[in-house]
C-alpha positions as CSV (number, residue, x, y, z in Angstrom):
1,M,-33.9,42.5,-42.4
2,F,-30.7,41.2,-43.8
3,Q,-28.8,43.5,-41.3
4,S,-30.8,42.2,-38.2
5,K,-29.9,38.3,-39.3
6,L,-26.4,39.5,-39.5
7,H,-26.2,41.0,-36.0
8,F,-28.3,37.9,-34.8
9,T,-25.6,35.4,-36.3
10,K,-22.7,37.9,-35.2
11,S,-24.2,37.4,-31.6
12,V,-24.3,33.6,-31.9
13,Y,-20.9,33.3,-32.9
14,T,-19.6,35.8,-30.4
15,I,-21.5,33.5,-27.5
16,L,-20.2,30.5,-28.8
17,M,-16.6,31.7,-28.7
18,L,-17.2,32.9,-25.4
19,L,-18.4,29.6,-24.3
20,M,-15.6,27.6,-26.0
21,V,-13.0,30.0,-24.4
22,I,-14.6,29.0,-20.8
23,A,-14.7,25.5,-21.5
24,L,-10.8,25.4,-22.5
25,S,-10.0,27.6,-19.4
26,L,-11.6,24.9,-17.3
27,T,-10.0,22.0,-18.8
28,A,-6.5,23.6,-18.4
29,C,-7.2,24.6,-14.8
30,G,-7.4,20.7,-14.0
31,T,-4.3,19.5,-15.6
32,N,-1.0,19.2,-14.1
33,K,1.9,16.4,-13.7
34,G,-0.2,14.2,-11.2
35,D,2.0,15.0,-8.5
36,S,-0.8,16.6,-6.4
37,I,-3.5,14.4,-7.9
38,S,-2.3,10.8,-7.2
39,P,-4.3,9.1,-4.1
40,E,-2.9,9.2,-0.8
41,Y,-2.0,5.6,0.6
42,H,-4.4,4.6,3.3
43,G,-2.7,1.1,4.1
44,V,-0.3,0.0,6.6
45,K,3.0,1.8,6.1
46,Y,6.6,1.9,7.6
47,T,8.6,4.9,7.3
48,G,11.9,4.7,8.3
49,Q,15.2,6.0,7.0
50,G,15.6,7.1,3.1
51,A,13.0,7.8,0.6
52,L,13.1,4.3,-1.3
53,E,9.5,3.0,-1.3
54,T,8.5,-0.8,-1.4
55,K,5.4,-2.3,-1.5
56,V,5.1,-5.9,-0.2
57,N,2.2,-8.1,-0.5
58,V,1.2,-9.6,3.0
59,V,-1.1,-12.7,4.0
60,I,-1.3,-13.8,7.4
61,Y,-3.6,-16.6,8.6
62,N,-4.0,-19.2,11.2
63,E,-5.5,-22.4,10.7
64,D,-9.0,-21.4,10.6
65,E,-9.0,-17.9,9.1
66,I,-7.0,-15.0,7.2
67,L,-6.0,-12.7,10.1
68,F,-4.3,-10.0,7.4
69,L,-4.3,-9.6,3.8
70,Q,-2.7,-6.3,2.4
71,T,0.0,-4.8,0.6
72,V,2.2,-3.0,3.2
73,K,4.2,0.2,2.1
74,I,7.8,0.3,3.3
75,A,9.5,3.9,3.1
76,D,13.0,3.0,3.9
77,D,16.3,2.5,2.2
78,N,16.9,-1.0,3.5
79,P,13.5,-2.7,3.6
80,T,13.6,-5.8,5.6
81,V,11.0,-8.5,6.6
82,W,10.7,-7.2,10.1
83,K,10.1,-3.8,9.2
84,V,7.2,-4.9,7.1
85,L,5.7,-7.0,10.1
86,Q,6.5,-4.1,12.4
87,A,4.4,-1.8,10.2
88,I,1.7,-4.4,10.6
89,S,2.3,-4.4,14.5
90,D,2.5,-1.0,15.3
91,N,-1.0,-0.2,13.2
92,A,-3.6,-0.1,15.7
93,E,-6.8,0.0,13.2
94,Q,-5.8,-2.5,10.3
95,G,-2.9,-4.5,12.0
96,M,-2.2,-6.7,14.9
97,R,0.4,-7.4,17.4
98,I,3.5,-9.4,16.2
99,E,6.5,-10.4,18.6
100,K,9.3,-12.2,17.9
101,D,12.1,-14.0,19.8
102,Q,16.0,-13.4,20.6
103,K,16.7,-15.5,17.5
104,G,14.4,-13.1,15.3
105,Q,11.7,-15.6,14.6
106,I,7.9,-14.7,15.2
107,S,6.9,-15.8,18.3
108,M,3.2,-14.5,18.9
109,V,0.6,-13.0,16.3
110,D,-2.5,-11.5,17.3
111,G,-2.2,-13.2,20.7
112,I,-1.6,-16.6,19.3
113,E,1.8,-18.0,20.7
114,N,3.9,-20.8,19.1
115,N,3.6,-24.1,21.2
116,Q,4.7,-27.6,21.3
117,T,2.5,-28.4,18.2
118,K,2.1,-25.5,16.3
119,K,4.3,-22.6,15.4
120,W,4.3,-19.4,13.1
121,K,6.4,-20.1,9.9
122,L,7.3,-17.3,7.5
123,Y,7.4,-17.8,3.7
124,I,8.7,-15.4,1.2
125,N,8.0,-16.4,-2.4
126,N,6.6,-19.8,-1.0
127,I,10.0,-20.8,0.2
128,L,10.2,-20.9,4.0
129,E,12.4,-18.3,5.8
130,D,14.1,-19.4,9.1
131,E,16.8,-16.5,9.5
132,D,16.6,-13.8,12.0
133,L,13.9,-11.3,10.2
134,E,15.8,-8.1,11.0
135,N,18.3,-9.2,8.4
136,V,16.0,-10.5,5.4
137,G,15.5,-8.0,3.0
138,I,12.4,-7.8,1.0
139,D,11.9,-6.7,-2.7
140,E,9.0,-4.7,-4.5
141,E,5.7,-6.8,-4.6
142,Q,7.5,-9.6,-3.1
143,P,4.8,-12.2,-1.5
144,L,5.3,-12.6,2.3
145,T,3.1,-15.5,3.9
146,L,3.1,-15.9,7.7
147,R,1.2,-19.1,8.9
148,Y,0.2,-20.7,12.0
149,I,0.9,-24.6,11.3
150,A,2.1,-27.9,12.9
151,N,5.5,-28.2,13.7
152,S,7.7,-30.4,11.4
């Protein structure tokens, strides 16, 4: 009787050890440095020259509603405001058409053009920007706001 208990206990320990080895093996299979597990970015993005990645918070709204609200990802060593807006313009699913004039200023967004009384104005960090948008650099997480408002 004592020998049968010993044999039963030995079998239970063997099974428990086997289960622990399997559990540790499964957890070891799921670990890595995170390179391939990170979620893929599905938002609006621009891919240019270089490896520097910059994320820019963008909101575009007319007088009645928000037309666009998203973080835009720019993969380029020289991120500019125009590259951000070009990414939005080139994205058929999530973006909208954006055009600029010869001076580099926004002239039309989503079919809404500048006119005598209203115009598209760009703000970076809540400061009005009136230079050529191809020459205006943008930094990580910098807020970019495009508004359709009355001419001042």
